[in-house]
mmCIF file as Biopython writes it, N, C-alpha, C and O atoms, coordinates in Angstrom:
data_model
#
loop_
_atom_site.group_PDB
_atom_site.id
_atom_site.type_symbol
_atom_site.label_atom_id
_atom_site.label_alt_id
_atom_site.label_comp_id
_atom_site.label_asym_id
_atom_site.label_entity_id
_atom_site.label_seq_id
_atom_site.pdbx_PDB_ins_code
_atom_site.Cartn_x
_atom_site.Cartn_y
_atom_site.Cartn_z
_atom_site.occupancy
_atom_site.B_iso_or_equiv
_atom_site.auth_seq_id
_atom_site.auth_asym_id
_atom_site.pdbx_PDB_model_num
ATOM 1   N N  . UNK A ? 1  ? 21.940 -3.488  8.280  1.0 0.0 1  A 1 
ATOM 2   C CA . UNK A ? 1  ? 21.304 -2.248  7.866  1.0 0.0 1  A 1 
ATOM 3   C C  . UNK A ? 1  ? 19.787 -2.429  7.871  1.0 0.0 1  A 1 
ATOM 4   O O  . UNK A ? 1  ? 19.263 -3.534  7.731  1.0 0.0 1  A 1 
ATOM 5   N N  . UNK A ? 2  ? 19.124 -1.321  8.034  1.0 0.0 2  A 1 
ATOM 6   C CA . UNK A ? 2  ? 17.667 -1.320  8.009  1.0 0.0 2  A 1 
ATOM 7   C C  . UNK A ? 2  ? 17.194 0.040   7.515  1.0 0.0 2  A 1 
ATOM 8   O O  . UNK A ? 2  ? 17.945 1.014   7.486  1.0 0.0 2  A 1 
ATOM 9   N N  . UNK A ? 3  ? 15.935 0.071   7.133  1.0 0.0 3  A 1 
ATOM 10  C CA . UNK A ? 3  ? 15.321 1.308   6.675  1.0 0.0 3  A 1 
ATOM 11  C C  . UNK A ? 3  ? 14.159 1.638   7.592  1.0 0.0 3  A 1 
ATOM 12  O O  . UNK A ? 3  ? 13.288 0.801   7.827  1.0 0.0 3  A 1 
ATOM 13  N N  . UNK A ? 4  ? 14.148 2.853   8.106  1.0 0.0 4  A 1 
ATOM 14  C CA . UNK A ? 4  ? 13.024 3.359   8.889  1.0 0.0 4  A 1 
ATOM 15  C C  . UNK A ? 4  ? 12.193 4.199   7.931  1.0 0.0 4  A 1 
ATOM 16  O O  . UNK A ? 4  ? 12.704 5.136   7.318  1.0 0.0 4  A 1 
ATOM 17  N N  . UNK A ? 5  ? 10.924 3.868   7.803  1.0 0.0 5  A 1 
ATOM 18  C CA . UNK A ? 5  ? 10.046 4.585   6.886  1.0 0.0 5  A 1 
ATOM 19  C C  . UNK A ? 5  ? 9.041  5.386   7.704  1.0 0.0 5  A 1 
ATOM 20  O O  . UNK A ? 5  ? 8.299  4.836   8.518  1.0 0.0 5  A 1 
ATOM 21  N N  . UNK A ? 6  ? 9.031  6.683   7.473  1.0 0.0 6  A 1 
ATOM 22  C CA . UNK A ? 6  ? 8.098  7.584   8.149  1.0 0.0 6  A 1 
ATOM 23  C C  . UNK A ? 6  ? 7.140  8.124   7.105  1.0 0.0 6  A 1 
ATOM 24  O O  . UNK A ? 6  ? 7.543  8.825   6.178  1.0 0.0 6  A 1 
ATOM 25  N N  . UNK A ? 7  ? 5.857  7.786   7.267  1.0 0.0 7  A 1 
ATOM 26  C CA . UNK A ? 7  ? 4.813  8.255   6.350  1.0 0.0 7  A 1 
ATOM 27  C C  . UNK A ? 7  ? 4.064  9.397   7.017  1.0 0.0 7  A 1 
ATOM 28  O O  . UNK A ? 7  ? 3.287  9.186   7.947  1.0 0.0 7  A 1 
ATOM 29  N N  . UNK A ? 8  ? 4.303  10.591  6.541  1.0 0.0 8  A 1 
ATOM 30  C CA . UNK A ? 8  ? 3.615  11.761  7.084  1.0 0.0 8  A 1 
ATOM 31  C C  . UNK A ? 8  ? 2.265  11.842  6.375  1.0 0.0 8  A 1 
ATOM 32  O O  . UNK A ? 8  ? 2.118  12.528  5.363  1.0 0.0 8  A 1 
ATOM 33  N N  . UNK A ? 9  ? 1.279  11.125  6.927  1.0 0.0 9  A 1 
ATOM 34  C CA . UNK A ? 9  ? -0.001 10.941  6.251  1.0 0.0 9  A 1 
ATOM 35  C C  . UNK A ? 9  ? -1.006 12.055  6.487  1.0 0.0 9  A 1 
ATOM 36  O O  . UNK A ? 9  ? -2.037 12.100  5.816  1.0 0.0 9  A 1 
ATOM 37  N N  . UNK A ? 10 ? -0.737 12.940  7.409  1.0 0.0 10 A 1 
ATOM 38  C CA . UNK A ? 10 ? -1.694 14.004  7.694  1.0 0.0 10 A 1 
ATOM 39  C C  . UNK A ? 10 ? -1.005 15.269  8.144  1.0 0.0 10 A 1 
ATOM 40  O O  . UNK A ? 10 ? 0.175  15.262  8.497  1.0 0.0 10 A 1 
ATOM 41  N N  . UNK A ? 11 ? -1.747 16.346  8.129  1.0 0.0 11 A 1 
ATOM 42  C CA . UNK A ? 11 ? -1.149 17.636  8.481  1.0 0.0 11 A 1 
ATOM 43  C C  . UNK A ? 11 ? -0.856 17.756  9.974  1.0 0.0 11 A 1 
ATOM 44  O O  . UNK A ? 11 ? -0.149 18.673  10.390 1.0 0.0 11 A 1 
ATOM 45  N N  . UNK A ? 12 ? -1.386 16.847  10.779 1.0 0.0 12 A 1 
ATOM 46  C CA . UNK A ? 12 ? -1.168 16.924  12.220 1.0 0.0 12 A 1 
ATOM 47  C C  . UNK A ? 12 ? 0.068  16.154  12.678 1.0 0.0 12 A 1 
ATOM 48  O O  . UNK A ? 12 ? 0.429  16.210  13.853 1.0 0.0 12 A 1 
ATOM 49  N N  . UNK A ? 13 ? 0.713  15.443  11.771 1.0 0.0 13 A 1 
ATOM 50  C CA . UNK A ? 13 ? 1.936  14.726  12.124 1.0 0.0 13 A 1 
ATOM 51  C C  . UNK A ? 13 ? 3.131  15.667  12.012 1.0 0.0 13 A 1 
ATOM 52  O O  . UNK A ? 13 ? 3.137  16.559  11.164 1.0 0.0 13 A 1 
ATOM 53  N N  . UNK A ? 14 ? 4.136  15.479  12.853 1.0 0.0 14 A 1 
ATOM 54  C CA . UNK A ? 14 ? 5.297  16.381  12.819 1.0 0.0 14 A 1 
ATOM 55  C C  . UNK A ? 14 ? 6.094  16.238  11.519 1.0 0.0 14 A 1 
ATOM 56  O O  . UNK A ? 14 ? 6.073  15.176  10.897 1.0 0.0 14 A 1 
ATOM 57  N N  . UNK A ? 15 ? 6.801  17.303  11.102 1.0 0.0 15 A 1 
ATOM 58  C CA . UNK A ? 15 ? 7.582  17.245  9.867  1.0 0.0 15 A 1 
ATOM 59  C C  . UNK A ? 15 ? 8.784  16.311  9.968  1.0 0.0 15 A 1 
ATOM 60  O O  . UNK A ? 15 ? 9.343  15.901  8.951  1.0 0.0 15 A 1 
ATOM 61  N N  . UNK A ? 16 ? 9.178  15.978  11.184 1.0 0.0 16 A 1 
ATOM 62  C CA . UNK A ? 16 ? 10.237 15.003  11.410 1.0 0.0 16 A 1 
ATOM 63  C C  . UNK A ? 16 ? 10.052 14.394  12.790 1.0 0.0 16 A 1 
ATOM 64  O O  . UNK A ? 16 ? 9.437  14.993  13.672 1.0 0.0 16 A 1 
ATOM 65  N N  . UNK A ? 17 ? 10.593 13.196  12.964 1.0 0.0 17 A 1 
ATOM 66  C CA . UNK A ? 17 ? 10.534 12.514  14.256 1.0 0.0 17 A 1 
ATOM 67  C C  . UNK A ? 17 ? 11.969 12.297  14.715 1.0 0.0 17 A 1 
ATOM 68  O O  . UNK A ? 17 ? 12.814 11.854  13.937 1.0 0.0 17 A 1 
ATOM 69  N N  . UNK A ? 18 ? 12.241 12.605  15.966 1.0 0.0 18 A 1 
ATOM 70  C CA . UNK A ? 18 ? 13.577 12.394  16.523 1.0 0.0 18 A 1 
ATOM 71  C C  . UNK A ? 18 ? 13.529 11.220  17.494 1.0 0.0 18 A 1 
ATOM 72  O O  . UNK A ? 18 ? 12.771 11.227  18.464 1.0 0.0 18 A 1 
ATOM 73  N N  . UNK A ? 19 ? 14.352 10.214  17.215 1.0 0.0 19 A 1 
ATOM 74  C CA . UNK A ? 19 ? 14.453 9.039   18.071 1.0 0.0 19 A 1 
ATOM 75  C C  . UNK A ? 19 ? 15.926 8.860   18.412 1.0 0.0 19 A 1 
ATOM 76  O O  . UNK A ? 19 ? 16.756 8.670   17.523 1.0 0.0 19 A 1 
ATOM 77  N N  . UNK A ? 20 ? 16.247 8.922   19.696 1.0 0.0 20 A 1 
ATOM 78  C CA . UNK A ? 20 ? 17.619 8.748   20.173 1.0 0.0 20 A 1 
ATOM 79  C C  . UNK A ? 20 ? 18.594 9.687   19.469 1.0 0.0 20 A 1 
ATOM 80  O O  . UNK A ? 20 ? 19.721 9.300   19.161 1.0 0.0 20 A 1 
ATOM 81  N N  . UNK A ? 21 ? 18.164 10.911  19.218 1.0 0.0 21 A 1 
ATOM 82  C CA . UNK A ? 21 ? 19.031 11.907  18.600 1.0 0.0 21 A 1 
ATOM 83  C C  . UNK A ? 21 ? 19.142 11.816  17.092 1.0 0.0 21 A 1 
ATOM 84  O O  . UNK A ? 21 ? 19.897 12.572  16.481 1.0 0.0 21 A 1 
ATOM 85  N N  . UNK A ? 22 ? 18.397 10.898  16.477 1.0 0.0 22 A 1 
ATOM 86  C CA . UNK A ? 22 ? 18.418 10.751  15.019 1.0 0.0 22 A 1 
ATOM 87  C C  . UNK A ? 22 ? 17.118 11.322  14.474 1.0 0.0 22 A 1 
ATOM 88  O O  . UNK A ? 22 ? 16.036 10.923  14.905 1.0 0.0 22 A 1 
ATOM 89  N N  . UNK A ? 23 ? 17.213 12.252  13.531 1.0 0.0 23 A 1 
ATOM 90  C CA . UNK A ? 23 ? 16.024 12.848  12.922 1.0 0.0 23 A 1 
ATOM 91  C C  . UNK A ? 23 ? 15.585 12.024  11.724 1.0 0.0 23 A 1 
ATOM 92  O O  . UNK A ? 23 ? 16.377 11.735  10.826 1.0 0.0 23 A 1 
ATOM 93  N N  . UNK A ? 24 ? 14.307 11.647  11.723 1.0 0.0 24 A 1 
ATOM 94  C CA . UNK A ? 24 ? 13.731 10.907  10.609 1.0 0.0 24 A 1 
ATOM 95  C C  . UNK A ? 24 ? 12.747 11.813  9.897  1.0 0.0 24 A 1 
ATOM 96  O O  . UNK A ? 24 ? 11.742 12.233  10.471 1.0 0.0 24 A 1 
ATOM 97  N N  . UNK A ? 25 ? 13.046 12.110  8.638  1.0 0.0 25 A 1 
ATOM 98  C CA . UNK A ? 25 ? 12.152 12.929  7.828  1.0 0.0 25 A 1 
ATOM 99  C C  . UNK A ? 25 ? 11.209 11.998  7.077  1.0 0.0 25 A 1 
ATOM 100 O O  . UNK A ? 25 ? 11.485 10.801  6.985  1.0 0.0 25 A 1 
ATOM 101 N N  . UNK A ? 26 ? 10.097 12.514  6.535  1.0 0.0 26 A 1 
ATOM 102 C CA . UNK A ? 26 ? 9.202  11.648  5.774  1.0 0.0 26 A 1 
ATOM 103 C C  . UNK A ? 26 ? 9.951  10.952  4.635  1.0 0.0 26 A 1 
ATOM 104 O O  . UNK A ? 26 ? 10.753 11.564  3.930  1.0 0.0 26 A 1 
ATOM 105 N N  . UNK A ? 27 ? 9.671  9.682   4.478  1.0 0.0 27 A 1 
ATOM 106 C CA . UNK A ? 27 ? 10.347 8.874   3.464  1.0 0.0 27 A 1 
ATOM 107 C C  . UNK A ? 27 ? 11.184 7.802   4.125  1.0 0.0 27 A 1 
ATOM 108 O O  . UNK A ? 27 ? 10.936 7.407   5.264  1.0 0.0 27 A 1 
ATOM 109 N N  . UNK A ? 28 ? 12.187 7.336   3.386  1.0 0.0 28 A 1 
ATOM 110 C CA . UNK A ? 28 ? 13.034 6.257   3.868  1.0 0.0 28 A 1 
ATOM 111 C C  . UNK A ? 28 ? 14.330 6.802   4.444  1.0 0.0 28 A 1 
ATOM 112 O O  . UNK A ? 28 ? 14.961 7.685   3.864  1.0 0.0 28 A 1 
ATOM 113 N N  . UNK A ? 29 ? 14.716 6.266   5.591  1.0 0.0 29 A 1 
ATOM 114 C CA . UNK A ? 29 ? 15.928 6.689   6.296  1.0 0.0 29 A 1 
ATOM 115 C C  . UNK A ? 29 ? 16.724 5.444   6.678  1.0 0.0 29 A 1 
ATOM 116 O O  . UNK A ? 29 ? 16.189 4.546   7.329  1.0 0.0 29 A 1 
ATOM 117 N N  . UNK A ? 30 ? 17.994 5.378   6.284  1.0 0.0 30 A 1 
ATOM 118 C CA . UNK A ? 30 ? 18.849 4.227   6.570  1.0 0.0 30 A 1 
ATOM 119 C C  . UNK A ? 30 ? 19.459 4.334   7.970  1.0 0.0 30 A 1 
ATOM 120 O O  . UNK A ? 30 ? 19.884 5.408   8.397  1.0 0.0 30 A 1 
ATOM 121 N N  . UNK A ? 31 ? 19.492 3.200   8.672  1.0 0.0 31 A 1 
ATOM 122 C CA . UNK A ? 31 ? 20.150 3.122   9.980  1.0 0.0 31 A 1 
ATOM 123 C C  . UNK A ? 31 ? 20.922 1.805   10.065 1.0 0.0 31 A 1 
ATOM 124 O O  . UNK A ? 31 ? 20.664 0.874   9.302  1.0 0.0 31 A 1 
ATOM 125 N N  . UNK A ? 32 ? 21.862 1.740   10.992 1.0 0.0 32 A 1 
ATOM 126 C CA . UNK A ? 32 ? 22.658 0.522   11.165 1.0 0.0 32 A 1 
ATOM 127 C C  . UNK A ? 32 ? 21.884 -0.515  11.984 1.0 0.0 32 A 1 
ATOM 128 O O  . UNK A ? 32 ? 20.870 -0.205  12.609 1.0 0.0 32 A 1 
ATOM 129 N N  . UNK A ? 33 ? 22.380 -1.727  11.964 1.0 0.0 33 A 1 
ATOM 130 C CA . UNK A ? 33 ? 21.734 -2.816  12.710 1.0 0.0 33 A 1 
ATOM 131 C C  . UNK A ? 33 ? 21.721 -2.543  14.205 1.0 0.0 33 A 1 
ATOM 132 O O  . UNK A ? 33 ? 20.744 -2.853  14.886 1.0 0.0 33 A 1 
ATOM 133 N N  . UNK A ? 34 ? 22.805 -1.960  14.719 1.0 0.0 34 A 1 
ATOM 134 C CA . UNK A ? 34 ? 22.878 -1.649  16.143 1.0 0.0 34 A 1 
ATOM 135 C C  . UNK A ? 34 ? 21.841 -0.593  16.518 1.0 0.0 34 A 1 
ATOM 136 O O  . UNK A ? 34 ? 21.205 -0.679  17.568 1.0 0.0 34 A 1 
ATOM 137 N N  . UNK A ? 35 ? 21.678 0.399   15.652 1.0 0.0 35 A 1 
ATOM 138 C CA . UNK A ? 35 ? 20.703 1.452   15.916 1.0 0.0 35 A 1 
ATOM 139 C C  . UNK A ? 35 ? 19.281 0.907   15.881 1.0 0.0 35 A 1 
ATOM 140 O O  . UNK A ? 35 ? 18.430 1.358   16.648 1.0 0.0 35 A 1 
ATOM 141 N N  . UNK A ? 36 ? 19.008 -0.058  15.002 1.0 0.0 36 A 1 
ATOM 142 C CA . UNK A ? 36 ? 17.659 -0.630  14.901 1.0 0.0 36 A 1 
ATOM 143 C C  . UNK A ? 36 ? 17.257 -1.274  16.214 1.0 0.0 36 A 1 
ATOM 144 O O  . UNK A ? 36 ? 16.122 -1.109  16.661 1.0 0.0 36 A 1 
ATOM 145 N N  . UNK A ? 37 ? 18.167 -2.004  16.834 1.0 0.0 37 A 1 
ATOM 146 C CA . UNK A ? 37 ? 17.870 -2.656  18.107 1.0 0.0 37 A 1 
ATOM 147 C C  . UNK A ? 37 ? 17.498 -1.623  19.165 1.0 0.0 37 A 1 
ATOM 148 O O  . UNK A ? 37 ? 16.514 -1.792  19.885 1.0 0.0 37 A 1 
ATOM 149 N N  . UNK A ? 38 ? 18.281 -0.559  19.256 1.0 0.0 38 A 1 
ATOM 150 C CA . UNK A ? 38 ? 17.998 0.496   20.229 1.0 0.0 38 A 1 
ATOM 151 C C  . UNK A ? 38 ? 16.701 1.224   19.898 1.0 0.0 38 A 1 
ATOM 152 O O  . UNK A ? 38 ? 15.930 1.553   20.798 1.0 0.0 38 A 1 
ATOM 153 N N  . UNK A ? 39 ? 16.456 1.477   18.624 1.0 0.0 39 A 1 
ATOM 154 C CA . UNK A ? 39 ? 15.245 2.189   18.196 1.0 0.0 39 A 1 
ATOM 155 C C  . UNK A ? 39 ? 14.003 1.364   18.510 1.0 0.0 39 A 1 
ATOM 156 O O  . UNK A ? 39 ? 13.012 1.898   19.007 1.0 0.0 39 A 1 
ATOM 157 N N  . UNK A ? 40 ? 14.051 0.055   18.222 1.0 0.0 40 A 1 
ATOM 158 C CA . UNK A ? 40 ? 12.903 -0.817  18.538 1.0 0.0 40 A 1 
ATOM 159 C C  . UNK A ? 40 ? 12.575 -0.766  20.031 1.0 0.0 40 A 1 
ATOM 160 O O  . UNK A ? 40 ? 11.410 -0.652  20.412 1.0 0.0 40 A 1 
ATOM 161 N N  . UNK A ? 41 ? 13.596 -0.850  20.864 1.0 0.0 41 A 1 
ATOM 162 C CA . UNK A ? 41 ? 13.400 -0.814  22.317 1.0 0.0 41 A 1 
ATOM 163 C C  . UNK A ? 41 ? 12.796 0.525   22.741 1.0 0.0 41 A 1 
ATOM 164 O O  . UNK A ? 41 ? 11.896 0.566   23.580 1.0 0.0 41 A 1 
ATOM 165 N N  . UNK A ? 42 ? 13.288 1.611   22.164 1.0 0.0 42 A 1 
ATOM 166 C CA . UNK A ? 42 ? 12.794 2.941   22.507 1.0 0.0 42 A 1 
ATOM 167 C C  . UNK A ? 42 ? 11.342 3.118   22.062 1.0 0.0 42 A 1 
ATOM 168 O O  . UNK A ? 42 ? 10.540 3.699   22.793 1.0 0.0 42 A 1 
ATOM 169 N N  . UNK A ? 43 ? 10.995 2.623   20.870 1.0 0.0 43 A 1 
ATOM 170 C CA . UNK A ? 43 ? 9.619  2.733   20.362 1.0 0.0 43 A 1 
ATOM 171 C C  . UNK A ? 43 ? 8.653  2.014   21.296 1.0 0.0 43 A 1 
ATOM 172 O O  . UNK A ? 43 ? 7.563  2.517   21.566 1.0 0.0 43 A 1 
ATOM 173 N N  . UNK A ? 44 ? 9.046  0.838   21.794 1.0 0.0 44 A 1 
ATOM 174 C CA . UNK A ? 44 ? 8.177  0.076   22.698 1.0 0.0 44 A 1 
ATOM 175 C C  . UNK A ? 44 ? 7.907  0.819   24.002 1.0 0.0 44 A 1 
ATOM 176 O O  . UNK A ? 44 ? 6.849  0.649   24.609 1.0 0.0 44 A 1 
ATOM 177 N N  . UNK A ? 45 ? 8.864  1.646   24.434 1.0 0.0 45 A 1 
ATOM 178 C CA . UNK A ? 45 ? 8.706  2.345   25.710 1.0 0.0 45 A 1 
ATOM 179 C C  . UNK A ? 45 ? 8.038  3.713   25.571 1.0 0.0 45 A 1 
ATOM 180 O O  . UNK A ? 45 ? 7.718  4.340   26.581 1.0 0.0 45 A 1 
ATOM 181 N N  . UNK A ? 46 ? 7.823  4.183   24.352 1.0 0.0 46 A 1 
ATOM 182 C CA . UNK A ? 46 ? 7.224  5.498   24.121 1.0 0.0 46 A 1 
ATOM 183 C C  . UNK A ? 46 ? 5.816  5.322   23.550 1.0 0.0 46 A 1 
ATOM 184 O O  . UNK A ? 46 ? 5.652  4.710   22.495 1.0 0.0 46 A 1 
ATOM 185 N N  . UNK A ? 47 ? 4.806  5.849   24.231 1.0 0.0 47 A 1 
ATOM 186 C CA . UNK A ? 47 ? 3.414  5.630   23.818 1.0 0.0 47 A 1 
ATOM 187 C C  . UNK A ? 47 ? 3.105  6.192   22.439 1.0 0.0 47 A 1 
ATOM 188 O O  . UNK A ? 47 ? 2.456  5.527   21.632 1.0 0.0 47 A 1 
ATOM 189 N N  . UNK A ? 48 ? 3.563  7.412   22.158 1.0 0.0 48 A 1 
ATOM 190 C CA . UNK A ? 48 ? 3.259  8.033   20.873 1.0 0.0 48 A 1 
ATOM 191 C C  . UNK A ? 48 ? 3.959  7.311   19.727 1.0 0.0 48 A 1 
ATOM 192 O O  . UNK A ? 48 ? 3.340  7.035   18.699 1.0 0.0 48 A 1 
ATOM 193 N N  . UNK A ? 49 ? 5.237  7.005   19.895 1.0 0.0 49 A 1 
ATOM 194 C CA . UNK A ? 49 ? 5.961  6.288   18.843 1.0 0.0 49 A 1 
ATOM 195 C C  . UNK A ? 49 ? 5.399  4.887   18.653 1.0 0.0 49 A 1 
ATOM 196 O O  . UNK A ? 49 ? 5.334  4.394   17.527 1.0 0.0 49 A 1 
ATOM 197 N N  . UNK A ? 50 ? 4.994  4.242   19.738 1.0 0.0 50 A 1 
ATOM 198 C CA . UNK A ? 50 ? 4.379  2.923   19.637 1.0 0.0 50 A 1 
ATOM 199 C C  . UNK A ? 50 ? 3.070  3.003   18.854 1.0 0.0 50 A 1 
ATOM 200 O O  . UNK A ? 50 ? 2.766  2.112   18.060 1.0 0.0 50 A 1 
ATOM 201 N N  . UNK A ? 51 ? 2.302  4.057   19.073 1.0 0.0 51 A 1 
ATOM 202 C CA . UNK A ? 51 ? 1.064  4.274   18.317 1.0 0.0 51 A 1 
ATOM 203 C C  . UNK A ? 51 ? 1.382  4.460   16.830 1.0 0.0 51 A 1 
ATOM 204 O O  . UNK A ? 51 ? 0.720  3.868   15.978 1.0 0.0 51 A 1 
ATOM 205 N N  . UNK A ? 52 ? 2.384  5.274   16.519 1.0 0.0 52 A 1 
ATOM 206 C CA . UNK A ? 52 ? 2.798  5.464   15.121 1.0 0.0 52 A 1 
ATOM 207 C C  . UNK A ? 52 ? 3.202  4.131   14.498 1.0 0.0 52 A 1 
ATOM 208 O O  . UNK A ? 52 ? 2.875  3.857   13.343 1.0 0.0 52 A 1 
ATOM 209 N N  . UNK A ? 53 ? 3.910  3.306   15.262 1.0 0.0 53 A 1 
ATOM 210 C CA . UNK A ? 53 ? 4.363  2.009   14.768 1.0 0.0 53 A 1 
ATOM 211 C C  . UNK A ? 53 ? 3.170  1.085   14.507 1.0 0.0 53 A 1 
ATOM 212 O O  . UNK A ? 53 ? 3.121  0.409   13.480 1.0 0.0 53 A 1 
ATOM 213 N N  . UNK A ? 54 ? 2.214  1.056   15.431 1.0 0.0 54 A 1 
ATOM 214 C CA . UNK A ? 54 ? 1.025  0.213   15.268 1.0 0.0 54 A 1 
ATOM 215 C C  . UNK A ? 54 ? 0.168  0.658   14.086 1.0 0.0 54 A 1 
ATOM 216 O O  . UNK A ? 54 ? -0.431 -0.177  13.408 1.0 0.0 54 A 1 
ATOM 217 N N  . UNK A ? 55 ? 0.105  1.960   13.834 1.0 0.0 55 A 1 
ATOM 218 C CA . UNK A ? 55 ? -0.707 2.498   12.741 1.0 0.0 55 A 1 
ATOM 219 C C  . UNK A ? 55 ? 0.049  2.515   11.409 1.0 0.0 55 A 1 
ATOM 220 O O  . UNK A ? 55 ? -0.467 3.017   10.411 1.0 0.0 55 A 1 
ATOM 221 N N  . UNK A ? 56 ? 1.252  1.976   11.391 1.0 0.0 56 A 1 
ATOM 222 C CA . UNK A ? 56 ? 2.105  1.904   10.199 1.0 0.0 56 A 1 
ATOM 223 C C  . UNK A ? 56 ? 2.496  3.278   9.659  1.0 0.0 56 A 1 
ATOM 224 O O  . UNK A ? 56 ? 2.789  3.426   8.472  1.0 0.0 56 A 1 
ATOM 225 N N  . UNK A ? 57 ? 2.498  4.278   10.536 1.0 0.0 57 A 1 
ATOM 226 C CA . UNK A ? 57 ? 3.027  5.595   10.184 1.0 0.0 57 A 1 
ATOM 227 C C  . UNK A ? 57 ? 4.552  5.512   10.219 1.0 0.0 57 A 1 
ATOM 228 O O  . UNK A ? 57 ? 5.246  6.174   9.447  1.0 0.0 57 A 1 
ATOM 229 N N  . UNK A ? 58 ? 5.049  4.689   11.125 1.0 0.0 58 A 1 
ATOM 230 C CA . UNK A ? 58 ? 6.480  4.456   11.284 1.0 0.0 58 A 1 
ATOM 231 C C  . UNK A ? 58 ? 6.710  2.959   11.132 1.0 0.0 58 A 1 
ATOM 232 O O  . UNK A ? 58 ? 6.155  2.166   11.892 1.0 0.0 58 A 1 
ATOM 233 N N  . UNK A ? 59 ? 7.523  2.566   10.156 1.0 0.0 59 A 1 
ATOM 234 C CA . UNK A ? 59 ? 7.790  1.142   9.941  1.0 0.0 59 A 1 
ATOM 235 C C  . UNK A ? 59 ? 9.293  0.908   9.850  1.0 0.0 59 A 1 
ATOM 236 O O  . UNK A ? 59 ? 10.069 1.804   9.516  1.0 0.0 59 A 1 
ATOM 237 N N  . UNK A ? 60 ? 9.674  -0.322  10.157 1.0 0.0 60 A 1 
ATOM 238 C CA . UNK A ? 60 ? 11.077 -0.718  10.081 1.0 0.0 60 A 1 
ATOM 239 C C  . UNK A ? 60 ? 11.177 -1.874  9.099  1.0 0.0 60 A 1 
ATOM 240 O O  . UNK A ? 60 ? 10.505 -2.895  9.246  1.0 0.0 60 A 1 
ATOM 241 N N  . UNK A ? 61 ? 12.025 -1.696  8.099  1.0 0.0 61 A 1 
ATOM 242 C CA . UNK A ? 61 ? 12.272 -2.757  7.116  1.0 0.0 61 A 1 
ATOM 243 C C  . UNK A ? 61 ? 13.744 -3.138  7.227  1.0 0.0 61 A 1 
ATOM 244 O O  . UNK A ? 61 ? 14.633 -2.357  6.888  1.0 0.0 61 A 1 
ATOM 245 N N  . UNK A ? 62 ? 13.982 -4.353  7.707  1.0 0.0 62 A 1 
ATOM 246 C CA . UNK A ? 62 ? 15.364 -4.808  7.870  1.0 0.0 62 A 1 
ATOM 247 C C  . UNK A ? 62 ? 15.839 -5.460  6.583  1.0 0.0 62 A 1 
ATOM 248 O O  . UNK A ? 62 ? 15.094 -6.175  5.912  1.0 0.0 62 A 1 
ATOM 249 N N  . UNK A ? 63 ? 17.100 -5.196  6.255  1.0 0.0 63 A 1 
ATOM 250 C CA . UNK A ? 63 ? 17.704 -5.762  5.057  1.0 0.0 63 A 1 
ATOM 251 C C  . UNK A ? 63 ? 18.393 -7.067  5.430  1.0 0.0 63 A 1 
ATOM 252 O O  . UNK A ? 63 ? 19.061 -7.143  6.462  1.0 0.0 63 A 1 
ATOM 253 N N  . UNK A ? 64 ? 18.236 -8.097  4.598  1.0 0.0 64 A 1 
ATOM 254 C CA . UNK A ? 64 ? 18.911 -9.358  4.911  1.0 0.0 64 A 1 
ATOM 255 C C  . UNK A ? 64 ? 20.429 -9.179  4.859  1.0 0.0 64 A 1 
ATOM 256 O O  . UNK A ? 64 ? 20.960 -8.417  4.050  1.0 0.0 64 A 1 
ATOM 257 N N  . UNK A ? 65 ? 21.097 -9.893  5.734  1.0 0.0 65 A 1 
ATOM 258 C CA . UNK A ? 65 ? 22.555 -9.826  5.782  1.0 0.0 65 A 1 
ATOM 259 C C  . UNK A ? 65 ? 23.100 -10.759 4.719  1.0 0.0 65 A 1 
ATOM 260 O O  . UNK A ? 65 ? 22.793 -11.951 4.716  1.0 0.0 65 A 1 
ATOM 261 N N  . UNK A ? 66 ? 23.902 -10.226 3.824  1.0 0.0 66 A 1 
ATOM 262 C CA . UNK A ? 66 ? 24.488 -11.063 2.773  1.0 0.0 66 A 1 
ATOM 263 C C  . UNK A ? 66 ? 25.846 -11.566 3.242  1.0 0.0 66 A 1 
ATOM 264 O O  . UNK A ? 66 ? 26.646 -10.820 3.808  1.0 0.0 66 A 1 
ATOM 265 N N  . UNK A ? 67 ? 26.081 -12.832 2.996  1.0 0.0 67 A 1 
ATOM 266 C CA . UNK A ? 67 ? 27.357 -13.425 3.385  1.0 0.0 67 A 1 
ATOM 267 C C  . UNK A ? 67 ? 28.317 -13.320 2.215  1.0 0.0 67 A 1 
ATOM 268 O O  . UNK A ? 67 ? 28.025 -13.773 1.108  1.0 0.0 67 A 1 
ATOM 269 N N  . UNK A ? 68 ? 29.461 -12.717 2.475  1.0 0.0 68 A 1 
ATOM 270 C CA . UNK A ? 68 ? 30.468 -12.586 1.426  1.0 0.0 68 A 1 
ATOM 271 C C  . UNK A ? 68 ? 31.421 -13.764 1.515  1.0 0.0 68 A 1 
ATOM 272 O O  . UNK A ? 68 ? 31.840 -14.160 2.603  1.0 0.0 68 A 1 
ATOM 273 N N  . UNK A ? 69 ? 31.758 -14.319 0.360  1.0 0.0 69 A 1 
ATOM 274 C CA . UNK A ? 69 ? 32.672 -15.468 0.353  1.0 0.0 69 A 1 
ATOM 275 C C  . UNK A ? 69 ? 33.991 -15.095 -0.254 1.0 0.0 69 A 1 
ATOM 276 O O  . UNK A ? 69 ? 34.888 -15.933 -0.346 1.0 0.0 69 A 1 
#
């Protein structure tokens, strides 16, 4: 699992961002590990999303995998 964080820091940013058919609203949005891999790849190939990622408007926080015994 991971959390995608979208910080809508200004009035010129869209009210939501759509990546691979998933809408991310401002705040924290949970996604699966498989989706994170695809989202990272897509962000690298998109200039605007890559800019958002570099400016920390869009961040990815991965959760550590806990081992159950």
